[in-house]
Backbone as CSV, one residue per row, in Angstrom:
resi,resn,N_x,N_y,N_z,CA_x,CA_y,CA_z,C_x,C_y,C_z
1,MET,0.908,-1.203,0.028,0.010,0.174,-0.151,0.832,1.152,-0.074
2,THR,0.637,2.179,-0.858,1.448,3.236,-1.037,0.780,4.400,-0.170
3,ALA,1.751,5.247,0.574,1.159,6.358,1.222,0.575,7.368,0.567
4,SER,-0.627,7.942,1.201,-1.154,9.141,0.437,-0.187,10.315,0.389
5,PRO,-0.089,10.971,-0.542,0.679,12.429,-0.607,0.060,13.221,0.465
6,PRO,0.714,14.175,1.181,0.489,15.120,1.976,-0.437,15.901,1.471
7,ALA,-1.550,16.413,2.264,-2.333,17.441,1.806,-1.687,18.690,1.465
8,PRO,-2.074,19.503,0.480,-1.261,20.686,0.306,-1.665,21.565,1.447
9,SER,-0.756,22.390,1.848,-1.045,23.368,2.871,-1.522,24.657,2.259
10,ALA,-2.590,25.305,3.006,-3.015,26.319,2.575,-2.063,27.380,2.565
11,GLU,-2.002,28.203,1.596,-1.061,29.482,1.600,-1.616,30.544,2.528
12,ILE,-0.629,30.918,3.444,-0.949,31.926,4.379,-0.818,33.346,3.719
13,VAL,-1.732,34.220,3.422,-1.333,35.563,2.845,-1.306,36.388,3.988
14,PRO,-0.289,37.149,4.094,-0.220,38.056,5.325,-1.221,39.275,5.054
15,GLU,-1.694,39.697,6.178,-2.847,40.819,6.146,-2.068,42.194,5.541
16,PRO,-2.590,42.901,4.724,-1.676,44.206,4.334,-1.695,45.111,5.469
17,LEU,-0.437,45.807,5.436,-0.390,46.785,6.457,-1.446,47.901,6.246
18,PRO,-1.894,48.306,7.404,-2.772,49.549,7.456,-1.748,50.740,6.709
19,ALA,-2.483,51.760,6.185,-1.740,53.013,5.719,-1.041,53.652,6.830
20,ALA,-1.844,53.826,7.898,-1.312,54.546,9.048,-1.588,53.791,10.324
21,ARG,-0.778,53.705,11.293,-1.019,53.109,12.709,-0.656,54.086,13.704
22,VAL,-1.525,54.039,14.632,-1.307,55.025,15.956,-1.351,54.083,17.173
23,ARG,-0.224,54.261,17.852,-0.114,53.417,19.085,0.000,54.202,20.362
24,HIS,-0.958,54.213,21.435,-0.765,54.901,22.760,-0.228,56.282,22.516
25,LEU,-0.962,56.940,21.674,-0.490,58.321,21.344,-1.077,59.421,22.446
26,THR,-0.189,60.053,23.014,-0.566,61.026,23.969,-0.008,62.427,23.631
27,LYS,-0.834,63.448,23.779,-0.386,64.780,23.361,-0.955,65.901,24.186
28,THR,-0.133,66.728,25.020,-0.561,67.750,25.802,-0.173,68.933,25.493
29,TYR,-0.762,70.002,25.823,-0.475,71.352,25.655,-0.460,72.138,26.930
30,GLY,0.368,73.075,27.279,0.429,73.913,28.508,0.908,73.208,29.604
31,THR,0.887,73.759,30.855,1.468,73.143,32.012,0.650,73.504,33.041
32,GLY,0.814,72.963,34.296,0.145,73.234,35.592,-1.277,73.361,35.409
33,ASP,-1.915,74.307,35.794,-3.419,74.368,35.887,-3.897,74.638,34.303
34,ALA,-3.152,74.940,33.565,-3.409,75.257,32.041,-3.285,73.930,31.289
35,LEU,-2.840,72.905,31.679,-2.406,71.782,30.957,-3.862,71.064,30.232
36,VAL,-3.646,70.913,28.844,-4.727,70.408,28.142,-4.226,68.891,27.538
37,THR,-4.920,67.817,27.820,-4.596,66.670,27.262,-5.418,66.529,25.934
38,ALA,-4.875,66.849,24.661,-5.544,66.650,23.463,-5.494,65.349,22.912
39,LEU,-4.658,64.357,23.116,-4.891,63.133,22.803,-4.284,62.256,24.079
40,ASP,-5.269,61.295,24.472,-5.074,60.504,25.698,-4.976,59.151,25.314
41,ASP,-3.626,58.559,25.052,-3.500,57.075,24.890,-4.227,56.671,23.586
42,VAL,-4.277,57.364,22.703,-4.933,56.902,21.514,-4.313,55.727,20.640
43,THR,-5.100,54.677,20.183,-4.576,53.522,19.308,-5.620,53.383,18.290
44,LEU,-5.065,53.379,17.096,-6.166,53.437,15.890,-5.327,52.998,14.706
45,ASP,-5.863,52.038,13.960,-5.619,51.661,12.705,-6.386,52.620,11.532
46,LEU,-5.639,52.922,10.342,-6.267,53.500,9.288,-6.032,52.754,8.118
47,ALA,-7.123,51.896,7.513,-6.801,51.067,6.614,-6.420,51.604,5.264
48,ALA,-5.863,50.946,4.435,-5.392,51.191,3.216,-6.514,51.223,2.217
49,GLY,-6.602,52.231,1.302,-7.769,51.912,0.471,-8.919,52.322,0.675
50,GLU,-9.323,52.998,2.011,-10.544,53.586,2.572,-10.546,54.921,2.693
51,PHE,-11.728,55.437,2.792,-12.054,56.989,3.175,-12.438,56.863,4.384
52,THR,-11.839,57.584,5.409,-12.076,57.608,7.016,-12.378,58.973,7.236
53,ALA,-13.452,59.221,7.880,-13.683,60.582,8.647,-13.287,60.432,10.074
54,VAL,-12.690,61.587,10.639,-12.410,61.713,12.026,-13.315,62.977,12.596
55,MET,-14.079,62.411,13.467,-15.031,63.772,14.079,-15.260,63.537,15.342
56,GLY,-15.718,64.625,16.111,-15.982,64.665,17.532,-16.066,66.249,17.969
57,PRO,-16.630,66.479,19.045,-16.880,67.976,19.522,-15.671,68.743,19.192
58,SER,-15.723,70.055,19.289,-14.583,70.921,19.406,-13.879,70.754,20.652
59,GLY,-12.394,70.613,20.548,-11.529,70.295,21.613,-11.312,68.801,21.807
60,SER,-11.915,67.931,20.912,-11.870,66.481,21.324,-10.550,65.945,20.799
61,GLY,-9.886,66.851,19.853,-8.445,66.058,19.517,-8.226,65.628,17.988
62,LYS,-9.284,65.954,17.356,-9.345,65.330,15.823,-8.367,65.924,15.056
63,SER,-8.195,67.247,15.042,-7.063,68.002,14.395,-5.767,67.687,14.912
64,THR,-5.683,67.463,16.179,-4.197,67.224,16.686,-3.958,65.641,16.288
65,LEU,-4.795,64.898,16.295,-4.522,63.410,15.733,-4.147,63.643,14.425
66,MET,-4.708,64.223,13.361,-4.447,64.422,12.052,-2.968,64.829,11.935
67,HIS,-2.553,65.996,12.637,-1.373,66.542,12.437,-0.243,65.768,13.083
68,CYS,-0.520,64.812,13.971,0.542,63.865,14.425,0.773,62.801,13.419
69,CYS,-0.286,62.313,12.749,-0.442,61.342,11.826,0.391,61.818,10.511
70,ALA,0.291,63.154,10.372,0.710,63.539,8.910,2.072,64.288,9.191
71,ALA,2.593,64.084,10.516,4.196,64.596,10.753,4.109,66.049,10.772
72,LEU,3.081,66.731,11.113,2.983,68.242,11.185,3.231,68.638,12.566
73,ASP,2.887,67.687,13.447,3.114,67.883,14.922,3.649,66.543,15.609
74,THR,4.231,66.875,16.803,4.864,65.607,17.315,3.937,65.357,18.642
75,ALA,3.996,64.052,19.090,3.310,63.730,20.254,4.208,63.758,21.491
76,ASP,3.709,63.708,22.771,4.581,63.750,23.956,5.016,62.084,23.947
77,SER,4.189,61.087,23.782,4.478,59.818,23.721,3.749,59.080,22.833
78,GLY,4.172,57.746,22.552,3.439,56.893,21.601,4.034,56.762,20.439
79,GLN,3.473,56.057,19.140,4.013,55.748,18.184,3.088,56.167,16.876
80,VAL,3.525,56.547,15.814,2.694,56.676,14.672,3.536,55.917,13.571
81,PHE,2.825,55.084,12.905,3.469,54.417,11.643,2.875,54.879,10.339
82,ILE,3.562,55.406,9.295,2.989,55.397,8.010,3.574,54.179,7.244
83,GLY,2.649,53.265,6.746,3.259,52.034,6.385,4.001,51.350,7.541
84,ASP,5.227,50.771,7.038,6.028,50.226,8.031,7.060,51.195,8.663
85,GLN,6.835,52.282,8.418,7.817,53.413,8.802,7.431,54.036,9.951
86,GLU,8.104,54.108,11.176,7.720,54.655,12.522,8.158,56.202,12.356
87,ILE,7.270,57.031,12.174,7.631,58.667,11.930,8.076,59.070,13.132
88,THR,7.729,58.659,14.273,8.050,59.338,15.611,9.389,59.140,16.003
89,ARG,10.138,58.393,15.153,11.608,58.288,15.384,12.422,59.057,14.282
90,LEU,11.875,59.564,13.486,12.611,60.095,12.354,13.072,61.568,12.654
91,LYS,14.413,61.852,11.997,14.974,63.119,12.182,14.303,64.120,11.140
92,ASP,14.753,65.367,11.220,14.105,66.339,10.326,14.150,66.131,9.099
93,LYS,15.248,65.742,8.526,15.621,65.363,7.180,14.605,64.385,6.530
94,ALA,14.695,63.264,7.319,13.904,62.063,6.941,12.293,62.451,7.107
95,LEU,11.991,63.099,7.860,10.434,63.661,8.019,10.012,64.456,6.895
96,THR,10.892,65.237,6.402,10.695,66.122,5.273,10.595,65.173,3.985
97,ARG,11.420,64.306,4.116,11.327,63.393,2.941,9.816,62.499,2.878
98,LEU,9.809,62.190,4.041,8.480,61.238,4.260,7.246,62.025,3.903
99,ARG,7.075,63.341,4.267,6.068,64.104,4.045,5.796,64.474,2.546
100,ARG,6.924,64.576,1.921,7.073,64.830,0.383,6.601,63.593,-0.259
101,ASP,7.056,62.452,-0.004,6.929,61.248,-0.755,5.697,60.326,-0.263
102,GLU,5.420,60.417,0.984,4.340,59.377,1.664,3.240,60.054,1.791
103,ILE,3.113,61.332,1.863,1.816,61.970,2.713,1.416,63.197,1.725
104,GLY,0.193,63.106,1.508,-0.536,64.316,0.794,-1.517,64.989,1.853
105,PHE,-1.576,66.356,1.613,-2.325,67.102,2.594,-3.307,68.113,1.828
106,VAL,-4.671,68.084,2.403,-5.570,69.172,1.805,-6.046,70.080,2.911
107,PHE,-5.777,71.328,2.623,-6.122,72.161,3.862,-7.464,72.885,3.426
108,GLN,-8.132,73.350,4.640,-9.500,74.080,4.566,-9.235,75.187,3.456
109,SER,-8.083,75.841,3.714,-7.974,77.134,3.061,-7.434,77.185,1.766
110,PHE,-7.015,75.998,1.199,-6.731,75.607,-0.316,-5.143,75.733,-0.228
111,ASN,-4.475,76.889,0.266,-3.016,76.994,0.233,-2.600,76.857,-1.160
112,LEU,-3.210,77.427,-2.084,-2.572,77.664,-3.367,-1.644,78.927,-3.480
113,VAL,-0.572,78.906,-4.468,0.159,79.963,-4.749,-0.424,80.876,-5.811
114,PRO,-1.030,82.064,-5.295,-1.790,82.997,-6.229,-1.031,83.179,-7.486
115,THR,0.255,83.321,-7.534,0.814,83.631,-8.935,1.129,82.536,-9.850
116,LEU,0.765,81.351,-9.358,1.066,80.159,-10.455,-0.383,79.509,-10.884
117,THR,-0.271,78.983,-11.950,-1.501,78.412,-12.483,-2.023,77.245,-11.890
118,ALA,-3.111,76.671,-12.290,-3.589,75.496,-11.523,-2.431,74.261,-11.820
119,GLU,-2.004,74.068,-13.000,-1.016,73.005,-13.363,0.231,73.264,-12.402
120,GLU,0.786,74.376,-12.352,2.065,74.737,-11.622,1.556,74.446,-10.050
121,ASN,0.591,75.048,-9.741,0.429,74.491,-8.314,0.189,72.977,-8.078
122,ILE,-0.341,72.121,-8.743,-0.440,70.756,-8.831,0.982,70.181,-8.839
123,LYS,1.788,70.619,-9.633,3.204,70.078,-9.797,4.212,70.531,-8.769
124,LEU,3.888,71.703,-7.937,4.683,72.404,-7.148,5.524,71.565,-6.233
125,PRO,4.996,70.653,-5.416,5.709,69.877,-4.399,6.749,69.005,-5.077
126,MET,6.378,68.547,-6.206,7.406,67.610,-7.025,8.663,68.464,-7.547
127,ALA,8.239,69.605,-8.094,9.200,70.684,-8.635,10.160,70.860,-7.629
128,ILE,9.726,71.234,-6.282,10.427,71.574,-5.094,11.538,70.379,-4.885
129,ALA,10.916,69.130,-4.995,11.610,68.062,-4.741,12.625,67.677,-5.895
130,GLY,12.725,68.276,-7.058,13.357,67.930,-8.147,12.955,66.891,-8.873
131,ARG,11.565,66.528,-8.947,10.996,65.293,-9.376,10.190,65.612,-10.729
132,SER,9.949,64.887,-11.751,9.125,65.027,-12.726,7.809,64.074,-12.452
133,PRO,6.719,64.502,-12.552,5.502,63.711,-12.382,5.472,62.407,-13.263
134,ASP,4.964,61.436,-12.745,4.655,60.310,-13.707,3.589,60.801,-14.425
135,ARG,3.700,60.647,-15.804,2.750,61.508,-16.816,1.339,60.717,-16.903
136,ALA,1.367,59.322,-16.867,0.019,58.652,-16.840,-0.625,58.905,-15.791
137,TRP,0.036,58.999,-14.436,-0.578,59.079,-13.095,-1.173,60.573,-13.252
138,TYR,-0.284,61.530,-13.726,-0.686,62.918,-13.505,-1.986,63.017,-14.508
139,ASP,-1.978,62.495,-15.493,-2.966,62.798,-16.407,-4.306,62.155,-15.830
140,ALA,-4.256,60.977,-15.239,-5.377,60.363,-14.453,-5.874,61.184,-13.431
141,VAL,-5.051,61.792,-12.635,-5.405,62.722,-11.568,-6.083,63.817,-12.048
142,VAL,-5.657,64.368,-13.138,-6.145,65.689,-13.759,-7.467,65.319,-14.330
143,ALA,-7.643,64.156,-14.823,-8.920,63.769,-15.465,-9.954,63.472,-14.171
144,THR,-9.486,62.717,-13.282,-10.370,62.525,-12.057,-10.935,63.717,-11.307
145,VAL,-10.061,64.735,-11.094,-10.572,66.034,-10.691,-11.191,66.949,-11.609
146,GLY,-11.274,66.581,-12.856,-12.136,67.367,-13.807,-11.392,68.893,-14.171
147,LEU,-10.133,68.871,-14.255,-9.560,70.107,-14.447,-8.784,70.185,-15.717
148,ALA,-8.914,69.442,-16.697,-8.116,69.484,-17.845,-8.209,70.748,-18.556
149,ASP,-9.475,71.419,-18.607,-9.681,72.744,-19.319,-9.232,73.863,-18.501
150,ARG,-8.911,73.670,-17.260,-8.641,75.002,-16.377,-7.167,74.991,-15.745
151,LEU,-6.286,74.214,-16.378,-5.075,73.895,-15.945,-4.130,75.474,-16.151
152,SER,-4.480,76.133,-17.074,-3.624,77.304,-17.331,-4.228,78.605,-16.468
153,HIS,-5.403,78.576,-15.670,-5.871,79.548,-14.955,-5.234,79.623,-13.589
154,LYS,-5.055,80.743,-13.151,-4.676,80.967,-11.728,-5.823,80.926,-10.624
155,PRO,-5.374,80.813,-9.353,-6.469,80.661,-8.344,-7.680,81.487,-8.366
156,SER,-7.174,82.896,-8.678,-8.391,83.922,-8.765,-9.184,83.896,-9.827
157,GLU,-8.792,83.118,-10.708,-9.736,82.855,-11.925,-10.536,81.577,-11.628
158,LEU,-10.513,80.744,-10.709,-11.257,79.670,-10.378,-12.097,79.859,-9.232
159,SER,-13.249,79.037,-9.051,-14.198,79.062,-8.083,-13.620,78.401,-6.943
160,GLY,-14.392,78.501,-5.748,-13.807,78.005,-4.598,-13.572,76.418,-4.506
161,GLY,-14.626,75.843,-5.306,-14.659,74.462,-5.529,-13.515,73.979,-6.403
162,GLN,-13.398,74.785,-7.574,-12.347,74.394,-8.417,-10.830,74.611,-7.754
163,GLN,-10.686,75.594,-6.826,-9.439,75.766,-6.023,-9.298,74.537,-5.289
164,GLN,-10.169,74.142,-4.425,-10.123,72.968,-3.655,-9.769,71.722,-4.656
165,ARG,-10.343,71.642,-5.559,-9.984,70.339,-6.462,-8.533,70.598,-7.142
166,VAL,-8.089,71.777,-7.159,-6.671,71.784,-7.392,-5.673,71.236,-6.224
167,ALA,-6.061,71.669,-5.101,-5.548,71.374,-3.836,-5.576,69.625,-3.707
168,VAL,-6.615,69.102,-3.986,-6.686,67.796,-3.873,-5.794,67.126,-5.098
169,ALA,-5.898,67.606,-6.342,-4.904,67.085,-7.318,-3.446,67.141,-6.821
170,ARG,-3.098,68.292,-6.282,-1.739,68.542,-5.715,-1.270,67.322,-4.708
171,ALA,-2.345,67.040,-3.922,-2.103,65.970,-2.787,-1.920,64.748,-3.237
172,LEU,-2.672,64.421,-4.497,-2.739,63.121,-4.975,-1.529,62.943,-6.177
173,ALA,-1.191,64.057,-6.720,-0.120,63.834,-7.846,1.112,63.151,-7.695
174,SER,1.622,63.323,-6.418,2.879,62.653,-6.051,2.583,61.030,-5.648
175,ARG,1.251,60.443,-5.814,1.016,59.396,-5.275,1.574,58.935,-3.896
176,PRO,0.971,59.597,-3.054,1.295,59.318,-1.697,0.669,58.239,-1.093
177,ARG,1.155,57.510,-0.022,0.652,56.536,0.656,-0.686,56.777,1.337
178,ILE,-0.880,57.987,1.647,-2.099,58.509,2.502,-2.297,59.862,2.198
179,VAL,-3.454,60.269,2.088,-3.888,61.770,2.009,-4.550,62.225,3.075
180,PHE,-4.288,63.038,3.997,-5.097,63.923,4.956,-5.960,65.083,4.560
181,ALA,-6.896,65.181,4.803,-7.692,66.301,4.558,-8.423,67.075,5.731
182,ASP,-7.991,68.227,6.010,-8.439,68.941,7.072,-9.468,69.961,6.958
183,GLU,-11.002,69.441,7.080,-12.270,70.110,6.892,-11.939,70.710,5.478
184,PRO,-12.142,69.813,4.447,-11.695,70.181,2.925,-12.903,71.012,2.611
185,THR,-14.307,70.827,3.046,-15.399,71.531,2.426,-15.802,72.547,3.510
186,GLY,-14.901,72.971,4.448,-15.376,74.020,5.323,-15.607,75.432,4.676
187,ASN,-14.848,75.928,3.663,-14.883,77.034,3.056,-15.730,76.878,1.918
188,LEU,-16.570,75.984,1.553,-17.121,75.833,0.383,-18.924,75.774,0.723
189,ASP,-19.326,76.185,-0.433,-20.805,76.147,-0.390,-21.302,74.709,-0.599
190,SER,-22.443,74.346,-0.423,-22.840,72.991,-0.415,-22.663,72.274,-1.821
191,HIS,-22.864,72.891,-2.913,-22.557,72.516,-4.215,-21.073,72.200,-4.509
192,SER,-20.273,73.170,-4.145,-18.852,73.034,-4.225,-18.350,71.890,-3.393
193,GLY,-18.776,71.974,-2.164,-18.387,70.726,-1.138,-18.660,69.421,-1.575
194,ALA,-19.966,69.424,-2.206,-20.255,68.019,-2.845,-19.427,67.466,-3.887
195,GLU,-18.929,68.415,-4.680,-18.002,68.249,-5.864,-16.782,67.610,-5.324
196,VAL,-16.320,68.284,-4.229,-15.084,67.890,-3.591,-15.155,66.580,-2.857
197,LEU,-16.318,66.223,-2.235,-16.407,64.936,-1.712,-16.635,63.700,-2.692
198,GLU,-17.324,64.026,-3.706,-17.362,63.050,-4.880,-15.862,62.888,-5.490
199,LEU,-15.167,63.928,-5.537,-13.703,63.672,-5.945,-13.048,62.932,-5.016
200,LEU,-13.100,63.044,-3.698,-12.311,62.332,-2.688,-12.847,60.956,-2.701
201,ARG,-14.085,60.610,-2.890,-14.626,59.322,-3.017,-14.213,58.629,-4.239
202,ARG,-14.268,59.238,-5.240,-13.905,58.731,-6.627,-12.190,58.238,-6.589
203,SER,-11.534,59.277,-5.839,-10.086,58.848,-5.662,-9.803,57.593,-4.990
204,VAL,-10.658,57.015,-4.080,-10.560,55.797,-3.387,-11.211,54.809,-4.164
205,ASP,-12.359,54.975,-4.937,-13.123,53.880,-5.498,-12.531,53.448,-6.789
206,ALA,-12.001,54.487,-7.676,-11.612,54.188,-9.046,-10.418,53.330,-9.176
207,PRO,-10.362,52.658,-10.289,-9.109,51.815,-10.420,-7.887,52.388,-10.359
208,PRO,-6.629,51.994,-9.931,-5.495,52.784,-9.777,-5.089,53.469,-11.194
209,GLU,-5.197,52.796,-12.227,-4.793,53.527,-13.641,-5.677,54.568,-14.105
210,GLU,-6.826,54.870,-13.115,-7.653,55.858,-13.487,-7.613,56.883,-12.319
211,GLY,-6.519,56.841,-11.411,-6.228,57.657,-10.404,-6.972,57.631,-9.148
212,GLY,-7.378,56.271,-8.992,-7.977,55.869,-7.715,-7.046,54.956,-6.922
213,GLY,-7.774,54.100,-5.815,-6.895,53.421,-5.028,-6.246,54.150,-4.019
214,GLN,-6.765,55.388,-3.710,-5.969,56.266,-2.570,-6.546,55.859,-1.387
215,THR,-5.834,56.202,-0.199,-6.360,56.364,1.055,-6.595,57.873,1.593
216,ILE,-7.861,58.078,2.040,-8.068,59.390,2.506,-8.501,59.313,3.955
217,VAL,-7.951,60.162,4.605,-8.502,60.507,6.128,-8.738,61.984,6.141
218,MET,-10.144,62.019,6.670,-10.640,63.505,6.562,-11.025,63.967,8.068
219,VAL,-10.859,65.063,8.413,-11.319,65.663,9.772,-12.490,66.592,9.177
220,THR,-13.529,66.363,9.775,-14.862,67.077,9.430,-15.802,67.213,10.761
221,HIS,-16.609,68.186,10.557,-17.522,68.460,11.656,-18.922,68.165,10.988
222,ASP,-19.051,67.953,9.772,-20.101,67.778,8.873,-20.701,66.520,8.812
223,PRO,-21.875,65.992,9.289,-22.522,64.638,9.105,-22.789,64.412,7.679
224,VAL,-23.023,65.308,6.827,-23.346,65.180,5.309,-21.924,64.661,4.610
225,ALA,-20.820,65.376,5.093,-19.624,64.946,4.663,-19.281,63.580,4.955
226,ALA,-19.371,63.228,6.265,-18.999,62.058,6.819,-19.769,60.877,6.282
227,ALA,-20.915,61.128,5.667,-21.622,59.973,5.036,-21.072,59.630,3.706
228,TRP,-20.205,60.369,3.241,-19.395,59.955,2.055,-18.344,59.008,2.132
229,THR,-17.994,58.619,3.529,-16.847,57.830,3.765,-17.274,56.371,4.005
230,ASP,-16.157,55.574,4.051,-16.419,54.026,4.585,-16.560,53.937,5.932
231,ARG,-15.975,55.008,6.904,-15.898,54.684,8.245,-15.537,56.012,8.957
232,VAL,-16.311,56.186,10.127,-16.170,57.432,10.834,-15.655,57.049,12.248
233,VAL,-14.624,57.675,12.587,-13.929,57.486,14.043,-14.150,58.617,14.830
234,PHE,-14.904,58.525,15.999,-15.374,59.557,16.863,-14.278,59.742,17.745
235,LEU,-14.013,61.043,18.111,-13.100,61.318,19.363,-13.926,62.035,20.433
236,GLY,-13.449,61.826,21.609,-14.234,62.756,22.736,-13.217,62.659,23.862
237,ASP,-12.788,64.062,24.181,-11.820,64.241,25.269,-10.554,63.562,24.964
238,GLY,-9.995,63.551,23.743,-8.853,62.916,23.416,-8.739,61.433,23.153
239,LYS,-10.088,60.646,23.331,-9.967,59.340,23.194,-10.857,58.970,22.062
240,VAL,-10.598,57.733,21.571,-11.376,57.308,20.584,-12.689,56.678,21.349
241,VAL,-14.033,57.177,21.024,-15.090,56.738,21.871,-16.148,55.931,21.081
242,ASP,-16.101,56.008,19.757,-17.001,55.320,18.898,-16.535,55.314,17.507
243,GLU,-17.234,54.289,16.577,-17.050,54.360,15.229,-18.110,53.740,14.482
244,LEU,-18.244,54.164,13.285,-19.495,53.682,12.275,-18.717,53.061,11.195
245,ARG,-19.202,52.005,10.676,-18.956,51.727,9.202,-20.147,51.952,8.422
246,SER,-19.879,52.388,7.001,-20.922,52.587,6.058,-21.890,53.618,6.663
247,PRO,-21.386,54.950,7.028,-22.342,55.700,7.911,-23.261,56.333,7.070
248,THR,-24.517,56.678,7.652,-25.481,57.584,7.100,-25.233,58.882,7.692
249,ARG,-25.882,60.034,7.306,-26.024,61.210,8.074,-26.823,61.169,9.236
250,GLU,-27.789,60.545,9.377,-28.396,60.221,10.534,-27.778,59.415,11.707
251,GLN,-27.145,58.478,11.241,-26.245,57.832,12.163,-25.188,58.655,12.905
252,VAL,-24.586,59.383,12.002,-23.471,60.221,12.488,-24.026,61.378,13.357
253,LEU,-25.227,61.903,13.008,-25.890,62.909,13.864,-26.104,62.392,15.111
254,ASP,-26.562,61.118,15.382,-27.126,60.525,16.504,-25.752,60.532,17.550
255,VAL,-24.665,59.882,16.811,-23.600,59.656,17.805,-22.996,61.262,18.140
256,MET,-23.027,62.210,17.212,-22.557,63.590,17.468,-23.430,64.175,18.680
257,ASN,-24.630,64.001,18.525,-25.702,64.395,19.646,-25.363,63.783,21.030
258,ARG,-25.183,62.665,20.969,-24.694,61.879,22.125,-23.423,62.349,22.880
259,LEU,-22.482,62.732,22.007,-21.313,63.120,22.428,-21.325,64.377,23.017
260,ALA,-22.370,65.312,22.423,-22.482,66.782,22.900,-23.345,66.825,24.291
261,GLU,-24.061,65.721,24.651,-24.811,65.655,25.722,-23.972,65.815,27.097
262,PRO,-24.246,66.787,27.895,-23.439,67.053,29.163,-23.233,65.695,29.963
263,ARG,-22.214,65.714,30.527,-22.179,64.311,31.337,-22.532,64.790,32.785
264,PRO,-23.246,63.500,33.317,-23.643,63.925,34.899,-22.403,64.199,35.787
265,THR,-22.363,64.937,36.545,-21.332,65.311,37.555,-21.548,64.431,38.949
266,ALA,-20.375,64.097,39.404,-20.472,63.275,40.791,-21.020,63.933,41.668
């Protein structure tokens, strides 16, 4: 009797790394009686290829969390990883390189250079780094943001929504691992805001060859904006206190209203 061949072992495929990881992050401001704990031992994974919103009442720590994750601020303790790189250990030169190559950022106030055209603004970070854009990717990003016919215009010749789309294109053009957006619709009317949110959604959902496959993390106070995302993480008093998957506006409002309720005093 011949022995049976061993059953083939199932191949174990490792889980992909999150785009960003936060471990036991603490950040304080001030001293003594004026000490404020903006982040209080926060641990959080931000999945690659997802659109995540970070929400919470004013002073909950959401902007501080984003700035620490984007290497725009440093925490008192804890760790932040972008991919497999622990950014909390990096020196200034390595941090500058990481911000340039791995991270995109979209500001509420657009932060475009008024004397440059839309195209020059989009390419500016790469020009500063002495790099040429990947032409196919650049063309895909420009097509995704719908600006092909506005590239020669300066910011003053563009609407607010168009200026923010230029800012989004600038963040995407270097093909970063993750894009952080700080209240990207805060200065826009509802129509322009919806245009920008649709663009962010499309940059996650579209195939990579069409400018998609991106990871977006957005700080917002707007339940309508949050309803465009895959996941909402809620902060309260510097801690992660809740989250929603596939959120609706009504679900987000319910959580925000609950977080706004005064807590009973002892």
